[in-house]
KETOR-583491 format. One record per atom (N, C-alpha, C): y, x, z. Coordinates in Angstrom, 3 decimals. Atoms other than C-alpha are relative to their C-alpha. Last residue first. Example, Ala and Ser with C-alpha at 12.3 -4.5 7.8 and 13.67 -1.06 7.14 Angstrom:
2
<r><py>-1.190</py><px>-0.820</px><pz>-0.060</pz></r>
<r><py>-1.060</py><px>13.670</px><pz>7.140</pz></r>
<r><py>1.090</py><px>-0.770</px><pz>0.730</pz></r>
<r><py>-1.190</py><px>0.890</px><pz>0.000</pz></r>
<r><py>-4.500</py><px>12.300</px><pz>7.800</pz></r>
<r><py>1.200</py><px>0.900</px><pz>0.000</pz></r>
//
This chain:
97
<r><py>1.109</py><px>0.210</px><pz>0.525</pz></r>
<r><py>118.705</py><px>37.764</px><pz>53.496</pz></r>
<r><py>-0.346</py><px>0.675</px><pz>-1.132</pz></r>
<r><py>0.073</py><px>-1.249</px><pz>0.215</pz></r>
<r><py>121.072</py><px>38.006</px><pz>55.490</pz></r>
<r><py>-1.172</py><px>0.713</px><pz>-0.656</pz></r>
<r><py>-0.463</py><px>-0.501</px><pz>0.935</pz></r>
<r><py>122.841</py><px>35.014</px><pz>56.255</pz></r>
<r><py>0.073</py><px>1.547</px><pz>-1.073</pz></r>
<r><py>-0.970</py><px>-0.942</px><pz>1.111</pz></r>
<r><py>123.784</py><px>35.870</px><pz>59.233</pz></r>
<r><py>-0.451</py><px>-0.318</px><pz>-0.919</pz></r>
<r><py>-1.081</py><px>0.804</px><pz>-0.689</pz></r>
<r><py>121.248</py><px>32.505</px><pz>61.081</pz></r>
<r><py>0.933</py><px>0.838</px><pz>-0.572</pz></r>
<r><py>0.582</py><px>1.160</px><pz>0.558</pz></r>
<r><py>118.297</py><px>34.222</px><pz>58.469</pz></r>
<r><py>0.979</py><px>-1.126</px><pz>0.784</pz></r>
<r><py>-0.156</py><px>-0.631</px><pz>1.587</pz></r>
<r><py>118.655</py><px>37.891</px><pz>59.451</pz></r>
<r><py>0.304</py><px>-1.437</px><pz>-0.437</pz></r>
<r><py>-1.544</py><px>-0.085</px><pz>0.205</pz></r>
<r><py>119.412</py><px>36.731</px><pz>63.491</pz></r>
<r><py>0.113</py><px>0.329</px><pz>-1.858</pz></r>
<r><py>-1.158</py><px>0.485</px><pz>-0.160</pz></r>
<r><py>116.083</py><px>35.085</px><pz>63.390</pz></r>
<r><py>1.506</py><px>0.181</px><pz>-0.308</pz></r>
<r><py>0.002</py><px>1.299</px><pz>1.114</pz></r>
<r><py>113.826</py><px>37.473</px><pz>61.655</pz></r>
<r><py>0.837</py><px>-0.822</px><pz>0.538</pz></r>
<r><py>-0.136</py><px>0.148</px><pz>1.191</pz></r>
<r><py>115.086</py><px>39.854</px><pz>63.658</pz></r>
<r><py>0.196</py><px>-0.460</px><pz>-1.281</pz></r>
<r><py>-0.903</py><px>-0.232</px><pz>0.046</pz></r>
<r><py>114.159</py><px>38.686</px><pz>66.969</pz></r>
<r><py>1.483</py><px>-0.189</px><pz>-1.769</pz></r>
<r><py>-0.570</py><px>1.367</px><pz>-0.202</pz></r>
<r><py>111.062</py><px>37.259</px><pz>65.666</pz></r>
<r><py>1.213</py><px>-0.216</px><pz>0.082</pz></r>
<r><py>0.476</py><px>-0.300</px><pz>1.821</pz></r>
<r><py>110.103</py><px>41.367</px><pz>64.990</pz></r>
<r><py>0.558</py><px>-2.093</px><pz>-0.403</pz></r>
<r><py>-1.103</py><px>-1.263</px><pz>-0.060</pz></r>
<r><py>111.367</py><px>42.050</px><pz>68.876</pz></r>
<r><py>0.845</py><px>-0.867</px><pz>-1.855</pz></r>
<r><py>-0.881</py><px>0.599</px><pz>-0.790</pz></r>
<r><py>109.073</py><px>38.970</px><pz>70.167</pz></r>
<r><py>1.278</py><px>0.945</px><pz>-1.168</pz></r>
<r><py>0.333</py><px>0.512</px><pz>0.860</pz></r>
<r><py>106.103</py><px>40.542</px><pz>67.635</pz></r>
<r><py>1.180</py><px>-1.144</px><pz>0.197</pz></r>
<r><py>1.084</py><px>1.251</px><pz>-0.379</pz></r>
<r><py>106.404</py><px>43.668</px><pz>69.210</pz></r>
<r><py>0.628</py><px>-0.964</px><pz>-0.738</pz></r>
<r><py>-0.964</py><px>1.219</px><pz>0.434</pz></r>
<r><py>108.234</py><px>46.521</px><pz>67.670</pz></r>
<r><py>-0.453</py><px>-0.509</px><pz>0.632</pz></r>
<r><py>-0.857</py><px>-0.491</px><pz>-0.787</pz></r>
<r><py>105.776</py><px>49.727</px><pz>69.713</pz></r>
<r><py>0.969</py><px>-0.916</px><pz>-0.812</pz></r>
<r><py>0.293</py><px>0.894</px><pz>-0.899</pz></r>
<r><py>102.590</py><px>48.530</px><pz>67.892</pz></r>
<r><py>1.570</py><px>0.134</px><pz>0.790</pz></r>
<r><py>1.230</py><px>1.508</px><pz>0.172</pz></r>
<r><py>102.364</py><px>51.604</px><pz>65.606</pz></r>
<r><py>0.518</py><px>-0.605</px><pz>1.605</pz></r>
<r><py>0.835</py><px>0.358</px><pz>0.012</pz></r>
<r><py>104.723</py><px>54.431</px><pz>66.760</pz></r>
<r><py>-0.380</py><px>-1.029</px><pz>-0.346</pz></r>
<r><py>0.473</py><px>2.367</px><pz>-0.176</pz></r>
<r><py>107.983</py><px>54.935</px><pz>66.462</pz></r>
<r><py>-1.269</py><px>0.512</px><pz>-0.524</pz></r>
<r><py>0.650</py><px>0.707</px><pz>1.516</pz></r>
<r><py>108.997</py><px>58.933</px><pz>66.119</pz></r>
<r><py>-0.283</py><px>-1.629</px><pz>0.787</pz></r>
<r><py>1.164</py><px>0.985</px><pz>0.129</pz></r>
<r><py>110.996</py><px>61.248</px><pz>67.727</pz></r>
<r><py>-0.089</py><px>-0.959</px><pz>-0.620</pz></r>
<r><py>1.370</py><px>-0.263</px><pz>-0.822</pz></r>
<r><py>111.517</py><px>65.245</px><pz>67.693</pz></r>
<r><py>-0.452</py><px>-1.973</px><pz>0.064</pz></r>
<r><py>0.332</py><px>0.615</px><pz>1.350</pz></r>
<r><py>114.867</py><px>65.320</px><pz>64.760</pz></r>
<r><py>-2.152</py><px>-0.218</px><pz>0.447</pz></r>
<r><py>0.707</py><px>1.072</px><pz>0.374</pz></r>
<r><py>115.805</py><px>67.711</px><pz>66.746</pz></r>
<r><py>-0.252</py><px>-0.768</px><pz>-1.045</pz></r>
<r><py>1.104</py><px>1.397</px><pz>-0.989</pz></r>
<r><py>114.818</py><px>69.832</px><pz>69.637</pz></r>
<r><py>0.851</py><px>-1.300</px><pz>-0.848</pz></r>
<r><py>1.846</py><px>0.927</px><pz>-0.015</pz></r>
<r><py>116.659</py><px>72.447</px><pz>67.702</pz></r>
<r><py>0.231</py><px>-1.438</px><pz>0.834</pz></r>
<r><py>0.963</py><px>-0.220</px><pz>1.019</pz></r>
<r><py>120.112</py><px>73.375</px><pz>66.031</pz></r>
<r><py>-1.578</py><px>-0.329</px><pz>0.003</pz></r>
<r><py>1.126</py><px>-0.572</px><pz>-0.903</pz></r>
<r><py>122.735</py><px>71.542</px><pz>68.195</pz></r>
<r><py>-1.405</py><px>0.820</px><pz>-0.662</pz></r>
<r><py>-0.638</py><px>-1.122</px><pz>-0.548</pz></r>
<r><py>126.356</py><px>71.137</px><pz>66.610</pz></r>
<r><py>-1.683</py><px>0.599</px><pz>0.718</pz></r>
<r><py>-1.054</py><px>-0.774</px><pz>1.118</pz></r>
<r><py>124.970</py><px>67.204</px><pz>66.366</pz></r>
<r><py>0.868</py><px>1.352</px><pz>0.256</pz></r>
<r><py>-1.079</py><px>0.004</px><pz>-0.291</pz></r>
<r><py>122.194</py><px>66.129</px><pz>68.361</pz></r>
<r><py>0.771</py><px>0.053</px><pz>-0.760</pz></r>
<r><py>-0.880</py><px>-0.602</px><pz>0.779</pz></r>
<r><py>120.105</py><px>64.066</px><pz>66.704</pz></r>
<r><py>0.981</py><px>0.388</px><pz>0.805</pz></r>
<r><py>0.060</py><px>-0.570</px><pz>1.145</pz></r>
<r><py>117.467</py><px>61.256</px><pz>67.172</pz></r>
<r><py>-0.125</py><px>2.274</px><pz>-0.383</pz></r>
<r><py>-0.820</py><px>-0.756</px><pz>0.992</pz></r>
<r><py>117.744</py><px>60.342</px><pz>70.776</pz></r>
<r><py>0.064</py><px>0.621</px><pz>-1.253</pz></r>
<r><py>-0.581</py><px>0.338</px><pz>1.895</pz></r>
<r><py>115.341</py><px>58.145</px><pz>71.604</pz></r>
<r><py>0.623</py><px>0.787</px><pz>-1.063</pz></r>
<r><py>1.339</py><px>-1.223</px><pz>-0.011</pz></r>
<r><py>114.718</py><px>59.899</px><pz>75.240</pz></r>
<r><py>-0.206</py><px>-0.576</px><pz>-0.768</pz></r>
<r><py>-0.725</py><px>-1.451</px><pz>0.128</pz></r>
<r><py>118.683</py><px>58.873</px><pz>76.165</pz></r>
<r><py>-1.201</py><px>1.366</px><pz>-0.749</pz></r>
<r><py>-2.043</py><px>-0.365</px><pz>-0.886</pz></r>
<r><py>117.867</py><px>54.883</px><pz>76.804</pz></r>
<r><py>-0.516</py><px>1.909</px><pz>-1.177</pz></r>
<r><py>0.506</py><px>-1.412</px><pz>-0.703</pz></r>
<r><py>115.356</py><px>52.694</px><pz>74.409</pz></r>
<r><py>0.819</py><px>1.264</px><pz>0.621</pz></r>
<r><py>-1.045</py><px>-0.272</px><pz>-0.730</pz></r>
<r><py>116.572</py><px>49.515</px><pz>74.102</pz></r>
<r><py>-1.448</py><px>1.205</px><pz>0.646</pz></r>
<r><py>0.302</py><px>-0.231</px><pz>-0.861</pz></r>
<r><py>113.624</py><px>49.131</px><pz>70.959</pz></r>
<r><py>0.722</py><px>0.207</px><pz>1.835</pz></r>
<r><py>1.355</py><px>0.592</px><pz>0.013</pz></r>
<r><py>116.277</py><px>47.885</px><pz>69.135</pz></r>
<r><py>-1.681</py><px>-0.575</px><pz>1.010</pz></r>
<r><py>-0.764</py><px>0.370</px><pz>-0.412</pz></r>
<r><py>118.455</py><px>50.519</px><pz>69.853</pz></r>
<r><py>-0.459</py><px>-1.549</px><pz>0.352</pz></r>
<r><py>0.083</py><px>-0.393</px><pz>-0.766</pz></r>
<r><py>115.632</py><px>53.150</px><pz>68.985</pz></r>
<r><py>0.643</py><px>-1.455</px><pz>0.619</pz></r>
<r><py>1.228</py><px>0.080</px><pz>-0.890</pz></r>
<r><py>115.089</py><px>51.611</px><pz>66.198</pz></r>
<r><py>0.048</py><px>-0.299</px><pz>1.418</pz></r>
<r><py>0.305</py><px>-1.523</px><pz>0.092</pz></r>
<r><py>118.819</py><px>52.016</px><pz>64.863</pz></r>
<r><py>-0.749</py><px>-1.261</px><pz>1.168</pz></r>
<r><py>-0.093</py><px>0.204</px><pz>-1.540</pz></r>
<r><py>120.666</py><px>48.888</px><pz>63.541</pz></r>
<r><py>-1.514</py><px>0.938</px><pz>0.716</pz></r>
<r><py>0.675</py><px>-0.498</px><pz>0.129</pz></r>
<r><py>122.124</py><px>48.778</px><pz>59.820</pz></r>
<r><py>-0.189</py><px>0.285</px><pz>2.067</pz></r>
<r><py>0.103</py><px>-0.714</px><pz>-1.271</pz></r>
<r><py>124.009</py><px>46.262</px><pz>59.023</pz></r>
<r><py>-1.401</py><px>0.788</px><pz>0.404</pz></r>
<r><py>1.145</py><px>-0.334</px><pz>-0.359</pz></r>
<r><py>125.284</py><px>45.726</px><pz>55.246</pz></r>
<r><py>0.275</py><px>-0.234</px><pz>1.182</pz></r>
<r><py>0.940</py><px>0.265</px><pz>0.505</pz></r>
<r><py>127.661</py><px>44.180</px><pz>53.850</pz></r>
<r><py>-0.945</py><px>0.068</px><pz>0.283</pz></r>
<r><py>-0.499</py><px>-1.629</px><pz>0.786</pz></r>
<r><py>130.486</py><px>43.720</px><pz>56.500</pz></r>
<r><py>-1.467</py><px>-0.139</px><pz>-0.841</pz></r>
<r><py>0.237</py><px>0.357</px><pz>0.797</pz></r>
<r><py>131.346</py><px>40.470</px><pz>57.883</pz></r>
<r><py>-0.542</py><px>0.936</px><pz>-0.834</pz></r>
<r><py>-0.718</py><px>-1.139</px><pz>0.509</pz></r>
<r><py>129.889</py><px>41.209</px><pz>61.183</pz></r>
<r><py>-0.014</py><px>-0.857</px><pz>-1.623</pz></r>
<r><py>-0.767</py><px>1.224</px><pz>0.338</pz></r>
<r><py>127.055</py><px>38.766</px><pz>62.630</pz></r>
<r><py>2.079</py><px>0.772</px><pz>-0.513</pz></r>
<r><py>0.427</py><px>1.395</px><pz>1.549</pz></r>
<r><py>124.600</py><px>41.219</px><pz>61.901</pz></r>
<r><py>1.001</py><px>-1.064</px><pz>-0.300</pz></r>
<r><py>0.278</py><px>-0.498</px><pz>0.527</pz></r>
<r><py>126.196</py><px>43.716</px><pz>64.169</pz></r>
<r><py>-0.200</py><px>-0.827</px><pz>-1.196</pz></r>
<r><py>-1.312</py><px>-0.017</px><pz>0.861</pz></r>
<r><py>127.649</py><px>41.739</px><pz>66.277</pz></r>
<r><py>-0.141</py><px>0.882</px><pz>-1.167</pz></r>
<r><py>-0.357</py><px>1.651</px><pz>-0.136</pz></r>
<r><py>123.951</py><px>40.527</px><pz>67.603</pz></r>
<r><py>1.371</py><px>0.100</px><pz>-0.399</pz></r>
<r><py>0.655</py><px>-0.151</px><pz>0.921</pz></r>
<r><py>123.353</py><px>44.499</px><pz>67.432</pz></r>
<r><py>0.330</py><px>-1.530</px><pz>-0.758</pz></r>
<r><py>-0.456</py><px>-1.123</px><pz>1.157</pz></r>
<r><py>125.822</py><px>45.121</px><pz>70.015</pz></r>
<r><py>-0.851</py><px>-0.186</px><pz>-1.246</pz></r>
<r><py>-1.868</py><px>0.277</px><pz>0.667</pz></r>
<r><py>125.153</py><px>42.091</px><pz>72.193</pz></r>
<r><py>-0.238</py><px>0.766</px><pz>-0.697</pz></r>
<r><py>0.345</py><px>1.188</px><pz>1.226</pz></r>
<r><py>120.870</py><px>42.727</px><pz>72.247</pz></r>
<r><py>1.717</py><px>-0.550</px><pz>-0.320</pz></r>
<r><py>0.621</py><px>0.128</px><pz>1.507</pz></r>
<r><py>121.340</py><px>46.513</px><pz>72.860</pz></r>
<r><py>-0.128</py><px>-0.750</px><pz>-0.565</pz></r>
<r><py>-0.888</py><px>-0.056</px><pz>1.038</pz></r>
<r><py>124.194</py><px>46.006</px><pz>75.440</pz></r>
<r><py>-1.263</py><px>-0.120</px><pz>-0.998</pz></r>
<r><py>0.593</py><px>0.799</px><pz>0.947</pz></r>
<r><py>121.216</py><px>43.752</px><pz>77.539</pz></r>
<r><py>1.388</py><px>0.237</px><pz>-1.098</pz></r>
<r><py>1.229</py><px>1.019</px><pz>0.737</pz></r>
<r><py>119.861</py><px>45.299</px><pz>80.102</pz></r>
<r><py>0.034</py><px>-0.759</px><pz>-1.065</pz></r>
<r><py>0.960</py><px>-0.703</px><pz>1.223</pz></r>
<r><py>122.171</py><px>47.921</px><pz>80.473</pz></r>
<r><py>-0.671</py><px>-0.200</px><pz>-0.932</pz></r>
<r><py>0.956</py><px>-0.871</px><pz>-0.793</pz></r>
<r><py>124.509</py><px>45.495</px><pz>81.575</pz></r>
<r><py>-0.507</py><px>1.180</px><pz>-1.076</pz></r>
<r><py>0.751</py><px>-0.827</px><pz>0.814</pz></r>
<r><py>127.738</py><px>43.213</px><pz>79.692</pz></r>
<r><py>-0.781</py><px>0.889</px><pz>1.114</pz></r>
<r><py>0.907</py><px>-1.669</px><pz>-1.745</pz></r>
<r><py>129.411</py><px>41.117</px><pz>82.433</pz></r>
<r><py>-0.843</py><px>-0.067</px><pz>-1.620</pz></r>
<r><py>0.638</py><px>0.275</px><pz>-1.359</pz></r>
<r><py>131.306</py><px>37.802</px><pz>79.488</pz></r>
<r><py>-0.511</py><px>1.350</px><pz>1.064</pz></r>
<r><py>-0.447</py><px>0.399</px><pz>-0.821</pz></r>
<r><py>133.784</py><px>37.300</px><pz>76.696</pz></r>
<r><py>-1.158</py><px>-0.293</px><pz>1.164</pz></r>
<r><py>1.570</py><px>1.022</px><pz>-0.541</pz></r>
<r><py>132.035</py><px>39.549</px><pz>74.382</pz></r>
<r><py>0.213</py><px>-2.080</px><pz>0.681</pz></r>
<r><py>0.526</py><px>0.463</px><pz>1.704</pz></r>
<r><py>136.013</py><px>41.000</px><pz>73.054</pz></r>
<r><py>-1.060</py><px>-0.701</px><pz>1.049</pz></r>
<r><py>-1.726</py><px>0.987</px><pz>-0.095</pz></r>
<r><py>136.870</py><px>41.192</px><pz>77.332</pz></r>
<r><py>-0.205</py><px>-0.306</px><pz>-1.744</pz></r>
<r><py>0.385</py><px>1.413</px><pz>-0.634</pz></r>
<r><py>133.333</py><px>42.850</px><pz>77.896</pz></r>
<r><py>1.155</py><px>-0.949</px><pz>-0.414</pz></r>
<r><py>1.464</py><px>0.490</px><pz>1.062</pz></r>
<r><py>133.379</py><px>45.525</px><pz>74.519</pz></r>
<r><py>0.207</py><px>-1.303</px><pz>1.685</pz></r>
<r><py>0.723</py><px>0.113</px><pz>1.301</pz></r>
<r><py>136.570</py><px>46.238</px><pz>76.570</pz></r>
<r><py>-0.987</py><px>-0.733</px><pz>-0.507</pz></r>
<r><py>-0.533</py><px>0.912</px><pz>-1.038</pz></r>
<r><py>136.144</py><px>46.848</px><pz>80.411</pz></r>
<r><py>0.140</py><px>-0.874</px><pz>-2.159</pz></r>
<r><py>0.150</py><px>1.320</px><pz>-0.210</pz></r>
<r><py>133.154</py><px>48.712</px><pz>79.042</pz></r>
<r><py>0.427</py><px>-0.411</px><pz>0.604</pz></r>
<r><py>-0.631</py><px>1.195</px><pz>0.879</pz></r>
<r><py>135.041</py><px>51.459</px><pz>76.750</pz></r>
<r><py>-0.613</py><px>-1.622</px><pz>0.222</pz></r>
<r><py>-1.182</py><px>-0.133</px><pz>-0.728</pz></r>
<r><py>135.298</py><px>54.284</px><pz>79.696</pz></r>
<r><py>0.654</py><px>-1.027</px><pz>-1.186</pz></r>
<r><py>-1.047</py><px>0.956</px><pz>-0.627</pz></r>
<r><py>132.274</py><px>53.717</px><pz>79.720</pz></r>
<r><py>1.155</py><px>-0.248</px><pz>-0.054</pz></r>
<r><py>-0.453</py><px>0.520</px><pz>-0.003</pz></r>
<r><py>130.670</py><px>54.778</px><pz>76.355</pz></r>
<r><py>0.919</py><px>-0.968</px><pz>1.193</pz></r>
<r><py>-2.104</py><px>-0.102</px><pz>1.266</pz></r>
<r><py>130.488</py><px>58.241</px><pz>75.911</pz></r>
<r><py>0.463</py><px>-1.603</px><pz>0.402</pz></r>
<r><py>-0.830</py><px>-1.379</px><pz>0.435</pz></r>
<r><py>127.510</py><px>58.538</px><pz>78.446</pz></r>
<r><py>1.292</py><px>-0.176</px><pz>-0.112</pz></r>
<r><py>0.630</py><px>-0.448</px><pz>-1.348</pz></r>
<r><py>125.351</py><px>55.078</px><pz>80.102</pz></r>
<r><py>1.332</py><px>1.614</px><pz>0.198</pz></r>
<r><py>-0.630</py><px>0.552</px><pz>-0.418</pz></r>
<r><py>126.387</py><px>52.900</px><pz>76.888</pz></r>
<r><py>-0.311</py><px>1.044</px><pz>1.819</pz></r>
<r><py>-1.085</py><px>0.127</px><pz>0.494</pz></r>
<r><py>125.514</py><px>55.730</px><pz>74.605</pz></r>
<r><py>1.170</py><px>-0.779</px><pz>1.207</pz></r>
<r><py>-0.971</py><px>-1.340</px><pz>-0.579</pz></r>
<r><py>122.670</py><px>56.452</px><pz>76.419</pz></r>
<r><py>0.919</py><px>-0.163</px><pz>-0.539</pz></r>
<r><py>0.071</py><px>0.760</px><pz>-1.630</pz></r>
<r><py>121.626</py><px>52.236</px><pz>76.022</pz></r>
<r><py>0.043</py><px>1.951</px><pz>0.716</pz></r>
//
């Protein structure tokens, strides 16, 4: 979501044209994640912060910055059953087992 708010702004229209509908900060992670799973790439990797719809607060690393990196941590219970089921569905649907 942080990318969508900041660096992604010039690309919003292009992304919306690509997926064929309007996008918002509330569904961008879902659309991008599904595109990753649907791709022909052998491996799809999703940052857990994106899966959990976490904004800039979940940023792990700022390139070129020597301090303040690697502070975010996943805590028990943060991944919900609904999220787990969505990832399982995409894994099955896009044959990524």
